[in-house]
Biotite code that builds the C-alpha atoms (Angstrom):
import biotite.structure as struc

atoms = struc.array([
    struc.Atom([-56.472, 9.181, -31.721], chain_id="A", res_id=1, res_name="MET", atom_name="CA", element="C"),
    struc.Atom([-55.657, 9.727, -35.420], chain_id="A", res_id=2, res_name="ARG", atom_name="CA", element="C"),
    struc.Atom([-57.196, 7.127, -37.716], chain_id="A", res_id=3, res_name="GLU", atom_name="CA", element="C"),
    struc.Atom([-54.664, 5.111, -39.749], chain_id="A", res_id=4, res_name="LEU", atom_name="CA", element="C"),
    struc.Atom([-55.161, 4.961, -43.493], chain_id="A", res_id=5, res_name="LYS", atom_name="CA", element="C"),
    struc.Atom([-53.364, 3.656, -46.556], chain_id="A", res_id=6, res_name="GLY", atom_name="CA", element="C"),
    struc.Atom([-49.736, 2.796, -46.238], chain_id="A", res_id=7, res_name="GLU", atom_name="CA", element="C"),
    struc.Atom([-49.567, 3.594, -42.532], chain_id="A", res_id=8, res_name="LYS", atom_name="CA", element="C"),
    struc.Atom([-52.466, 1.221, -41.872], chain_id="A", res_id=9, res_name="LEU", atom_name="CA", element="C"),
    struc.Atom([-50.860, -1.473, -43.959], chain_id="A", res_id=10, res_name="GLU", atom_name="CA", element="C"),
    struc.Atom([-47.584, -1.171, -41.998], chain_id="A", res_id=11, res_name="LYS", atom_name="CA", element="C"),
    struc.Atom([-49.457, -1.346, -38.722], chain_id="A", res_id=12, res_name="GLU", atom_name="CA", element="C"),
    struc.Atom([-51.343, -4.442, -39.817], chain_id="A", res_id=13, res_name="LEU", atom_name="CA", element="C"),
    struc.Atom([-48.019, -6.040, -40.855], chain_id="A", res_id=14, res_name="GLN", atom_name="CA", element="C"),
    struc.Atom([-46.549, -5.264, -37.450], chain_id="A", res_id=15, res_name="ARG", atom_name="CA", element="C"),
    struc.Atom([-49.546, -6.809, -35.684], chain_id="A", res_id=16, res_name="LEU", atom_name="CA", element="C"),
    struc.Atom([-49.350, -9.811, -38.000], chain_id="A", res_id=17, res_name="ASP", atom_name="CA", element="C"),
    struc.Atom([-45.745, -10.387, -36.934], chain_id="A", res_id=18, res_name="ALA", atom_name="CA", element="C"),
    struc.Atom([-46.866, -10.220, -33.283], chain_id="A", res_id=19, res_name="MET", atom_name="CA", element="C"),
    struc.Atom([-49.215, -13.107, -33.890], chain_id="A", res_id=20, res_name="LEU", atom_name="CA", element="C"),
    struc.Atom([-46.452, -15.519, -34.886], chain_id="A", res_id=21, res_name="SER", atom_name="CA", element="C"),
    struc.Atom([-46.426, -17.365, -31.546], chain_id="A", res_id=22, res_name="TYR", atom_name="CA", element="C"),
    struc.Atom([-50.172, -17.495, -31.448], chain_id="A", res_id=23, res_name="GLU", atom_name="CA", element="C"),
    struc.Atom([-50.130, -19.140, -34.851], chain_id="A", res_id=24, res_name="ARG", atom_name="CA", element="C"),
    struc.Atom([-47.239, -21.498, -33.984], chain_id="A", res_id=25, res_name="GLU", atom_name="CA", element="C"),
    struc.Atom([-49.114, -22.821, -30.979], chain_id="A", res_id=26, res_name="TYR", atom_name="CA", element="C"),
    struc.Atom([-52.656, -22.551, -32.382], chain_id="A", res_id=27, res_name="ALA", atom_name="CA", element="C"),
    struc.Atom([-53.248, -26.258, -31.806], chain_id="A", res_id=28, res_name="ALA", atom_name="CA", element="C"),
    struc.Atom([-53.083, -25.543, -28.055], chain_id="A", res_id=29, res_name="LEU", atom_name="CA", element="C"),
    struc.Atom([-55.746, -22.821, -28.169], chain_id="A", res_id=30, res_name="ALA", atom_name="CA", element="C"),
    struc.Atom([-57.205, -21.065, -26.319], chain_id="A", res_id=31, res_name="PRO", atom_name="CA", element="C"),
    struc.Atom([-53.862, -19.379, -25.657], chain_id="A", res_id=32, res_name="LEU", atom_name="CA", element="C"),
    struc.Atom([-53.452, -17.050, -22.690], chain_id="A", res_id=33, res_name="CYS", atom_name="CA", element="C"),
    struc.Atom([-50.927, -14.217, -22.572], chain_id="A", res_id=34, res_name="GLY", atom_name="CA", element="C"),
    struc.Atom([-49.510, -13.336, -19.149], chain_id="A", res_id=35, res_name="ILE", atom_name="CA", element="C"),
    struc.Atom([-47.443, -10.363, -17.976], chain_id="A", res_id=36, res_name="ASP", atom_name="CA", element="C"),
    struc.Atom([-46.818, -8.308, -14.860], chain_id="A", res_id=37, res_name="GLU", atom_name="CA", element="C"),
    struc.Atom([-46.195, -4.687, -13.886], chain_id="A", res_id=38, res_name="ALA", atom_name="CA", element="C"),
    struc.Atom([-44.432, -3.356, -10.864], chain_id="A", res_id=39, res_name="GLY", atom_name="CA", element="C"),
    struc.Atom([-41.598, -5.723, -9.988], chain_id="A", res_id=40, res_name="ARG", atom_name="CA", element="C"),
    struc.Atom([-39.057, -2.955, -9.565], chain_id="A", res_id=41, res_name="GLY", atom_name="CA", element="C"),
    struc.Atom([-40.659, -0.112, -7.591], chain_id="A", res_id=42, res_name="PRO", atom_name="CA", element="C"),
    struc.Atom([-39.943, 0.802, -3.991], chain_id="A", res_id=43, res_name="LEU", atom_name="CA", element="C"),
    struc.Atom([-43.659, 1.138, -3.238], chain_id="A", res_id=44, res_name="ALA", atom_name="CA", element="C"),
    struc.Atom([-47.000, -0.230, -4.192], chain_id="A", res_id=45, res_name="GLY", atom_name="CA", element="C"),
    struc.Atom([-48.247, -3.597, -5.411], chain_id="A", res_id=46, res_name="PRO", atom_name="CA", element="C"),
    struc.Atom([-47.191, -5.896, -8.197], chain_id="A", res_id=47, res_name="VAL", atom_name="CA", element="C"),
    struc.Atom([-49.968, -6.605, -10.738], chain_id="A", res_id=48, res_name="ALA", atom_name="CA", element="C"),
    struc.Atom([-50.342, -9.452, -13.196], chain_id="A", res_id=49, res_name="ALA", atom_name="CA", element="C"),
    struc.Atom([-52.834, -9.974, -16.010], chain_id="A", res_id=50, res_name="ALA", atom_name="CA", element="C"),
    struc.Atom([-53.917, -12.989, -17.993], chain_id="A", res_id=51, res_name="ALA", atom_name="CA", element="C"),
    struc.Atom([-55.647, -12.416, -21.341], chain_id="A", res_id=52, res_name="VAL", atom_name="CA", element="C"),
    struc.Atom([-57.217, -14.773, -23.898], chain_id="A", res_id=53, res_name="ILE", atom_name="CA", element="C"),
    struc.Atom([-57.823, -12.917, -27.175], chain_id="A", res_id=54, res_name="LEU", atom_name="CA", element="C"),
    struc.Atom([-59.958, -14.216, -30.051], chain_id="A", res_id=55, res_name="PRO", atom_name="CA", element="C"),
    struc.Atom([-58.095, -16.126, -32.731], chain_id="A", res_id=56, res_name="GLU", atom_name="CA", element="C"),
    struc.Atom([-56.205, -13.857, -35.139], chain_id="A", res_id=57, res_name="ASN", atom_name="CA", element="C"),
    struc.Atom([-57.324, -10.806, -33.130], chain_id="A", res_id=58, res_name="CYS", atom_name="CA", element="C"),
    struc.Atom([-55.577, -7.631, -34.233], chain_id="A", res_id=59, res_name="ARG", atom_name="CA", element="C"),
    struc.Atom([-55.887, -4.524, -32.087], chain_id="A", res_id=60, res_name="ILE", atom_name="CA", element="C"),
    struc.Atom([-54.400, -1.439, -33.660], chain_id="A", res_id=61, res_name="LEU", atom_name="CA", element="C"),
    struc.Atom([-51.435, 0.095, -31.796], chain_id="A", res_id=62, res_name="TYR", atom_name="CA", element="C"),
    struc.Atom([-51.181, -2.723, -29.277], chain_id="A", res_id=63, res_name="LEU", atom_name="CA", element="C"),
    struc.Atom([-47.580, -3.226, -28.234], chain_id="A", res_id=64, res_name="ASN", atom_name="CA", element="C"),
    struc.Atom([-45.370, -3.625, -25.156], chain_id="A", res_id=65, res_name="ASP", atom_name="CA", element="C"),
    struc.Atom([-47.024, -1.254, -22.638], chain_id="A", res_id=66, res_name="SER", atom_name="CA", element="C"),
    struc.Atom([-43.700, 0.423, -21.966], chain_id="A", res_id=67, res_name="LYS", atom_name="CA", element="C"),
    struc.Atom([-43.595, 1.628, -25.600], chain_id="A", res_id=68, res_name="LYS", atom_name="CA", element="C"),
    struc.Atom([-47.001, 3.304, -25.412], chain_id="A", res_id=69, res_name="LEU", atom_name="CA", element="C"),
    struc.Atom([-48.098, 6.672, -24.117], chain_id="A", res_id=70, res_name="SER", atom_name="CA", element="C"),
    struc.Atom([-50.408, 6.749, -21.061], chain_id="A", res_id=71, res_name="PRO", atom_name="CA", element="C"),
    struc.Atom([-53.304, 7.951, -23.271], chain_id="A", res_id=72, res_name="ALA", atom_name="CA", element="C"),
    struc.Atom([-52.729, 5.129, -25.712], chain_id="A", res_id=73, res_name="ARG", atom_name="CA", element="C"),
    struc.Atom([-52.537, 2.592, -22.900], chain_id="A", res_id=74, res_name="ARG", atom_name="CA", element="C"),
    struc.Atom([-55.801, 3.840, -21.437], chain_id="A", res_id=75, res_name="ASP", atom_name="CA", element="C"),
    struc.Atom([-57.593, 3.515, -24.761], chain_id="A", res_id=76, res_name="ALA", atom_name="CA", element="C"),
    struc.Atom([-56.164, 0.049, -25.348], chain_id="A", res_id=77, res_name="LEU", atom_name="CA", element="C"),
    struc.Atom([-57.105, -1.028, -21.781], chain_id="A", res_id=78, res_name="PHE", atom_name="CA", element="C"),
    struc.Atom([-60.791, -0.568, -22.643], chain_id="A", res_id=79, res_name="ASP", atom_name="CA", element="C"),
    struc.Atom([-60.525, -2.152, -26.076], chain_id="A", res_id=80, res_name="GLU", atom_name="CA", element="C"),
    struc.Atom([-58.672, -5.218, -24.790], chain_id="A", res_id=81, res_name="ILE", atom_name="CA", element="C"),
    struc.Atom([-61.284, -5.839, -22.103], chain_id="A", res_id=82, res_name="ARG", atom_name="CA", element="C"),
    struc.Atom([-64.088, -5.421, -24.642], chain_id="A", res_id=83, res_name="GLU", atom_name="CA", element="C"),
    struc.Atom([-62.599, -7.810, -27.166], chain_id="A", res_id=84, res_name="ARG", atom_name="CA", element="C"),
    struc.Atom([-61.015, -10.469, -24.979], chain_id="A", res_id=85, res_name="ALA", atom_name="CA", element="C"),
    struc.Atom([-62.566, -13.918, -24.742], chain_id="A", res_id=86, res_name="VAL", atom_name="CA", element="C"),
    struc.Atom([-61.551, -13.762, -21.086], chain_id="A", res_id=87, res_name="SER", atom_name="CA", element="C"),
    struc.Atom([-59.250, -11.699, -18.939], chain_id="A", res_id=88, res_name="TYR", atom_name="CA", element="C"),
    struc.Atom([-58.277, -11.442, -15.270], chain_id="A", res_id=89, res_name="SER", atom_name="CA", element="C"),
    struc.Atom([-56.062, -9.086, -13.278], chain_id="A", res_id=90, res_name="ILE", atom_name="CA", element="C"),
    struc.Atom([-54.542, -9.830, -9.879], chain_id="A", res_id=91, res_name="ALA", atom_name="CA", element="C"),
    struc.Atom([-52.719, -7.571, -7.469], chain_id="A", res_id=92, res_name="VAL", atom_name="CA", element="C"),
    struc.Atom([-50.381, -8.442, -4.613], chain_id="A", res_id=93, res_name="ILE", atom_name="CA", element="C"),
    struc.Atom([-49.790, -5.711, -2.012], chain_id="A", res_id=94, res_name="PRO", atom_name="CA", element="C"),
    struc.Atom([-46.503, -4.443, -0.639], chain_id="A", res_id=95, res_name="ALA", atom_name="CA", element="C"),
    struc.Atom([-46.809, -6.294, 2.702], chain_id="A", res_id=96, res_name="GLU", atom_name="CA", element="C"),
    struc.Atom([-47.136, -9.617, 0.903], chain_id="A", res_id=97, res_name="ARG", atom_name="CA", element="C"),
    struc.Atom([-44.157, -8.733, -1.300], chain_id="A", res_id=98, res_name="ILE", atom_name="CA", element="C"),
    struc.Atom([-42.145, -8.147, 1.851], chain_id="A", res_id=99, res_name="ASP", atom_name="CA", element="C"),
    struc.Atom([-43.300, -11.471, 3.259], chain_id="A", res_id=100, res_name="GLU", atom_name="CA", element="C"),
    struc.Atom([-42.524, -13.778, 0.350], chain_id="A", res_id=101, res_name="ILE", atom_name="CA", element="C"),
    struc.Atom([-40.157, -11.665, -1.861], chain_id="A", res_id=102, res_name="ASN", atom_name="CA", element="C"),
    struc.Atom([-41.002, -9.966, -5.160], chain_id="A", res_id=103, res_name="ILE", atom_name="CA", element="C"),
    struc.Atom([-40.394, -12.988, -7.416], chain_id="A", res_id=104, res_name="LEU", atom_name="CA", element="C"),
    struc.Atom([-42.763, -15.201, -5.466], chain_id="A", res_id=105, res_name="GLN", atom_name="CA", element="C"),
    struc.Atom([-45.288, -12.386, -5.194], chain_id="A", res_id=106, res_name="ALA", atom_name="CA", element="C"),
    struc.Atom([-45.195, -11.984, -8.970], chain_id="A", res_id=107, res_name="THR", atom_name="CA", element="C"),
    struc.Atom([-45.785, -15.691, -9.424], chain_id="A", res_id=108, res_name="TYR", atom_name="CA", element="C"),
    struc.Atom([-48.624, -15.522, -6.927], chain_id="A", res_id=109, res_name="GLU", atom_name="CA", element="C"),
    struc.Atom([-50.302, -12.714, -8.899], chain_id="A", res_id=110, res_name="ALA", atom_name="CA", element="C"),
    struc.Atom([-49.871, -14.625, -12.149], chain_id="A", res_id=111, res_name="MET", atom_name="CA", element="C"),
    struc.Atom([-51.396, -17.824, -10.677], chain_id="A", res_id=112, res_name="ARG", atom_name="CA", element="C"),
    struc.Atom([-54.347, -15.859, -9.316], chain_id="A", res_id=113, res_name="GLN", atom_name="CA", element="C"),
    struc.Atom([-54.904, -14.203, -12.691], chain_id="A", res_id=114, res_name="ALA", atom_name="CA", element="C"),
    struc.Atom([-54.826, -17.494, -14.584], chain_id="A", res_id=115, res_name="VAL", atom_name="CA", element="C"),
    struc.Atom([-57.036, -19.289, -12.117], chain_id="A", res_id=116, res_name="ARG", atom_name="CA", element="C"),
    struc.Atom([-59.642, -16.502, -12.214], chain_id="A", res_id=117, res_name="SER", atom_name="CA", element="C"),
    struc.Atom([-60.183, -16.717, -15.994], chain_id="A", res_id=118, res_name="LEU", atom_name="CA", element="C"),
    struc.Atom([-63.700, -17.686, -17.081], chain_id="A", res_id=119, res_name="SER", atom_name="CA", element="C"),
    struc.Atom([-62.260, -19.817, -19.881], chain_id="A", res_id=120, res_name="VAL", atom_name="CA", element="C"),
    struc.Atom([-59.609, -22.471, -19.190], chain_id="A", res_id=121, res_name="GLU", atom_name="CA", element="C"),
    struc.Atom([-56.517, -21.868, -21.396], chain_id="A", res_id=122, res_name="PRO", atom_name="CA", element="C"),
    struc.Atom([-54.879, -24.634, -23.416], chain_id="A", res_id=123, res_name="GLY", atom_name="CA", element="C"),
    struc.Atom([-51.454, -23.069, -22.940], chain_id="A", res_id=124, res_name="ALA", atom_name="CA", element="C"),
    struc.Atom([-49.802, -20.005, -21.463], chain_id="A", res_id=125, res_name="LEU", atom_name="CA", element="C"),
    struc.Atom([-47.623, -17.525, -23.372], chain_id="A", res_id=126, res_name="LEU", atom_name="CA", element="C"),
    struc.Atom([-45.443, -15.961, -20.666], chain_id="A", res_id=127, res_name="ASN", atom_name="CA", element="C"),
    struc.Atom([-43.092, -13.012, -20.722], chain_id="A", res_id=128, res_name="ASP", atom_name="CA", element="C"),
    struc.Atom([-39.814, -14.886, -20.130], chain_id="A", res_id=129, res_name="ALA", atom_name="CA", element="C"),
    struc.Atom([-40.842, -16.834, -16.998], chain_id="A", res_id=130, res_name="VAL", atom_name="CA", element="C"),
    struc.Atom([-42.212, -20.250, -16.081], chain_id="A", res_id=131, res_name="THR", atom_name="CA", element="C"),
    struc.Atom([-44.810, -19.985, -13.334], chain_id="A", res_id=132, res_name="ILE", atom_name="CA", element="C"),
    struc.Atom([-44.605, -22.605, -10.580], chain_id="A", res_id=133, res_name="PRO", atom_name="CA", element="C"),
    struc.Atom([-47.627, -24.584, -9.418], chain_id="A", res_id=134, res_name="GLU", atom_name="CA", element="C"),
    struc.Atom([-49.595, -24.374, -12.631], chain_id="A", res_id=135, res_name="LEU", atom_name="CA", element="C"),
    struc.Atom([-50.468, -27.508, -14.623], chain_id="A", res_id=136, res_name="SER", atom_name="CA", element="C"),
    struc.Atom([-50.930, -25.773, -17.977], chain_id="A", res_id=137, res_name="PHE", atom_name="CA", element="C"),
    struc.Atom([-48.332, -25.991, -20.697], chain_id="A", res_id=138, res_name="ARG", atom_name="CA", element="C"),
    struc.Atom([-46.181, -22.827, -20.544], chain_id="A", res_id=139, res_name="GLN", atom_name="CA", element="C"),
    struc.Atom([-44.241, -21.189, -23.338], chain_id="A", res_id=140, res_name="ILE", atom_name="CA", element="C"),
    struc.Atom([-41.777, -18.609, -22.022], chain_id="A", res_id=141, res_name="PRO", atom_name="CA", element="C"),
    struc.Atom([-40.879, -15.956, -24.573], chain_id="A", res_id=142, res_name="ILE", atom_name="CA", element="C"),
    struc.Atom([-38.005, -13.564, -23.915], chain_id="A", res_id=143, res_name="VAL", atom_name="CA", element="C"),
    struc.Atom([-39.247, -9.963, -24.372], chain_id="A", res_id=144, res_name="LYS", atom_name="CA", element="C"),
    struc.Atom([-42.610, -11.549, -25.077], chain_id="A", res_id=145, res_name="GLY", atom_name="CA", element="C"),
    struc.Atom([-44.477, -8.298, -24.496], chain_id="A", res_id=146, res_name="ASP", atom_name="CA", element="C"),
    struc.Atom([-42.932, -6.984, -27.749], chain_id="A", res_id=147, res_name="ALA", atom_name="CA", element="C"),
    struc.Atom([-43.293, -10.255, -29.653], chain_id="A", res_id=148, res_name="LYS", atom_name="CA", element="C"),
    struc.Atom([-46.710, -11.678, -28.748], chain_id="A", res_id=149, res_name="SER", atom_name="CA", element="C"),
    struc.Atom([-49.983, -9.812, -29.062], chain_id="A", res_id=150, res_name="LEU", atom_name="CA", element="C"),
    struc.Atom([-51.484, -11.834, -26.175], chain_id="A", res_id=151, res_name="SER", atom_name="CA", element="C"),
    struc.Atom([-48.591, -10.950, -23.842], chain_id="A", res_id=152, res_name="ILE", atom_name="CA", element="C"),
    struc.Atom([-48.696, -7.299, -24.957], chain_id="A", res_id=153, res_name="ALA", atom_name="CA", element="C"),
    struc.Atom([-52.396, -7.233, -24.071], chain_id="A", res_id=154, res_name="ALA", atom_name="CA", element="C"),
    struc.Atom([-51.623, -8.594, -20.632], chain_id="A", res_id=155, res_name="ALA", atom_name="CA", element="C"),
    struc.Atom([-48.850, -6.054, -20.166], chain_id="A", res_id=156, res_name="SER", atom_name="CA", element="C"),
    struc.Atom([-51.284, -3.156, -20.869], chain_id="A", res_id=157, res_name="VAL", atom_name="CA", element="C"),
    struc.Atom([-53.928, -4.503, -18.501], chain_id="A", res_id=158, res_name="LEU", atom_name="CA", element="C"),
    struc.Atom([-51.390, -4.982, -15.722], chain_id="A", res_id=159, res_name="ALA", atom_name="CA", element="C"),
    struc.Atom([-49.671, -1.637, -16.152], chain_id="A", res_id=160, res_name="LYS", atom_name="CA", element="C"),
    struc.Atom([-52.798, 0.461, -16.435], chain_id="A", res_id=161, res_name="VAL", atom_name="CA", element="C"),
    struc.Atom([-54.323, -1.242, -13.402], chain_id="A", res_id=162, res_name="THR", atom_name="CA", element="C"),
    struc.Atom([-51.234, -0.622, -11.312], chain_id="A", res_id=163, res_name="ARG", atom_name="CA", element="C"),
    struc.Atom([-50.702, 2.927, -12.520], chain_id="A", res_id=164, res_name="ASP", atom_name="CA", element="C"),
    struc.Atom([-54.297, 3.809, -11.598], chain_id="A", res_id=165, res_name="ARG", atom_name="CA", element="C"),
    struc.Atom([-53.792, 2.323, -8.160], chain_id="A", res_id=166, res_name="MET", atom_name="CA", element="C"),
    struc.Atom([-50.687, 4.423, -7.661], chain_id="A", res_id=167, res_name="MET", atom_name="CA", element="C"),
    struc.Atom([-52.601, 7.531, -8.666], chain_id="A", res_id=168, res_name="GLU", atom_name="CA", element="C"),
    struc.Atom([-55.125, 6.726, -5.977], chain_id="A", res_id=169, res_name="GLU", atom_name="CA", element="C"),
    struc.Atom([-52.320, 6.238, -3.459], chain_id="A", res_id=170, res_name="TYR", atom_name="CA", element="C"),
    struc.Atom([-51.009, 9.646, -4.451], chain_id="A", res_id=171, res_name="ASP", atom_name="CA", element="C"),
    struc.Atom([-54.180, 11.131, -3.070], chain_id="A", res_id=172, res_name="ARG", atom_name="CA", element="C"),
    struc.Atom([-53.604, 9.376, 0.253], chain_id="A", res_id=173, res_name="LEU", atom_name="CA", element="C"),
    struc.Atom([-49.892, 10.115, 0.438], chain_id="A", res_id=174, res_name="TYR", atom_name="CA", element="C"),
    struc.Atom([-49.314, 13.238, -1.686], chain_id="A", res_id=175, res_name="PRO", atom_name="CA", element="C"),
    struc.Atom([-45.866, 13.974, -0.256], chain_id="A", res_id=176, res_name="GLU", atom_name="CA", element="C"),
    struc.Atom([-44.239, 11.094, -2.207], chain_id="A", res_id=177, res_name="TYR", atom_name="CA", element="C"),
    struc.Atom([-45.354, 11.970, -5.731], chain_id="A", res_id=178, res_name="GLY", atom_name="CA", element="C"),
    struc.Atom([-46.704, 8.499, -6.550], chain_id="A", res_id=179, res_name="PHE", atom_name="CA", element="C"),
    struc.Atom([-48.839, 9.767, -9.431], chain_id="A", res_id=180, res_name="ALA", atom_name="CA", element="C"),
    struc.Atom([-45.696, 10.890, -11.266], chain_id="A", res_id=181, res_name="LYS", atom_name="CA", element="C"),
    struc.Atom([-43.207, 8.063, -10.674], chain_id="A", res_id=182, res_name="HIS", atom_name="CA", element="C"),
    struc.Atom([-45.608, 5.231, -9.764], chain_id="A", res_id=183, res_name="LYS", atom_name="CA", element="C"),
    struc.Atom([-43.389, 4.154, -6.860], chain_id="A", res_id=184, res_name="GLY", atom_name="CA", element="C"),
    struc.Atom([-40.186, 3.680, -8.833], chain_id="A", res_id=185, res_name="TYR", atom_name="CA", element="C"),
    struc.Atom([-36.910, 4.809, -7.243], chain_id="A", res_id=186, res_name="GLY", atom_name="CA", element="C"),
    struc.Atom([-36.563, 8.215, -8.856], chain_id="A", res_id=187, res_name="THR", atom_name="CA", element="C"),
    struc.Atom([-34.541, 10.980, -7.252], chain_id="A", res_id=188, res_name="ALA", atom_name="CA", element="C"),
    struc.Atom([-37.756, 12.734, -6.274], chain_id="A", res_id=189, res_name="GLN", atom_name="CA", element="C"),
    struc.Atom([-39.140, 9.621, -4.631], chain_id="A", res_id=190, res_name="HIS", atom_name="CA", element="C"),
    struc.Atom([-35.949, 8.808, -2.719], chain_id="A", res_id=191, res_name="ILE", atom_name="CA", element="C"),
    struc.Atom([-35.698, 12.392, -1.455], chain_id="A", res_id=192, res_name="ALA", atom_name="CA", element="C"),
    struc.Atom([-39.275, 12.260, -0.226], chain_id="A", res_id=193, res_name="ALA", atom_name="CA", element="C"),
    struc.Atom([-38.645, 8.887, 1.410], chain_id="A", res_id=194, res_name="LEU", atom_name="CA", element="C"),
    struc.Atom([-35.610, 10.263, 3.239], chain_id="A", res_id=195, res_name="LYS", atom_name="CA", element="C"),
    struc.Atom([-37.549, 13.321, 4.358], chain_id="A", res_id=196, res_name="GLU", atom_name="CA", element="C"),
    struc.Atom([-40.847, 11.708, 5.392], chain_id="A", res_id=197, res_name="HIS", atom_name="CA", element="C"),
    struc.Atom([-39.900, 8.069, 6.038], chain_id="A", res_id=198, res_name="GLY", atom_name="CA", element="C"),
    struc.Atom([-41.869, 5.155, 4.615], chain_id="A", res_id=199, res_name="PRO", atom_name="CA", element="C"),
    struc.Atom([-45.670, 5.085, 4.303], chain_id="A", res_id=200, res_name="CYS", atom_name="CA", element="C"),
    struc.Atom([-47.854, 1.936, 4.493], chain_id="A", res_id=201, res_name="PRO", atom_name="CA", element="C"),
    struc.Atom([-47.415, 1.007, 0.851], chain_id="A", res_id=202, res_name="ILE", atom_name="CA", element="C"),
    struc.Atom([-43.597, 1.080, 0.791], chain_id="A", res_id=203, res_name="HIS", atom_name="CA", element="C"),
    struc.Atom([-41.846, -2.232, 0.439], chain_id="A", res_id=204, res_name="ARG", atom_name="CA", element="C"),
    struc.Atom([-39.727, -2.450, 3.516], chain_id="A", res_id=205, res_name="ARG", atom_name="CA", element="C"),
    struc.Atom([-37.439, -5.028, 1.918], chain_id="A", res_id=206, res_name="THR", atom_name="CA", element="C"),
    struc.Atom([-36.705, -2.581, -0.935], chain_id="A", res_id=207, res_name="PHE", atom_name="CA", element="C"),
    struc.Atom([-35.933, 0.630, 0.946], chain_id="A", res_id=208, res_name="ILE", atom_name="CA", element="C"),
    struc.Atom([-33.205, -0.370, 3.490], chain_id="A", res_id=209, res_name="GLY", atom_name="CA", element="C"),
    struc.Atom([-30.593, 1.740, 1.666], chain_id="A", res_id=210, res_name="HIS", atom_name="CA", element="C"),
    struc.Atom([-32.696, 4.911, 1.970], chain_id="A", res_id=211, res_name="PHE", atom_name="CA", element="C"),
    struc.Atom([-34.226, 4.914, 5.491], chain_id="A", res_id=212, res_name="VAL", atom_name="CA", element="C"),
])
């Protein structure tokens, strides 16, 4: 990755500084934990959630909403976030559980598992737009939080990279679906493969009724 210098570095530090506004606003509740998920929309595979507590005023260059980053950048940030976090946890809920309790409840379940597995108890949760049931911590929902809070952005990267890597492993088991490319989302390629081959064990049966 190209090293930032001069004006470009200054602009990047200003961007990161802006993404710490919620962390500063709620600093009295520290340690603050960012939470986000990956995989609510796909037709196949798990949903993943991550909980991350970063050091106070932590600035990680390039960190942003995971959807705005290249795969190579996400991979590099995945390692740096884990190295620098005070505590982090990642939880994954499989397709069969999603079918059993629905995707929203499965997402909440993953988030609760991630929070409860932290080695440090958070003082408050910074969530990407949701309020998670059955947690006693104070929660601060932030709309589009993965682009506004560094803690939530960190969680979004951990969740997405974890899930993407799982889908690449599933691609080796079920190569006919192209999971490594589309990660289980409903692309034309995926839907065509689903119609031709039928569902495999990681397909969400409650998501694919229109196609099989």
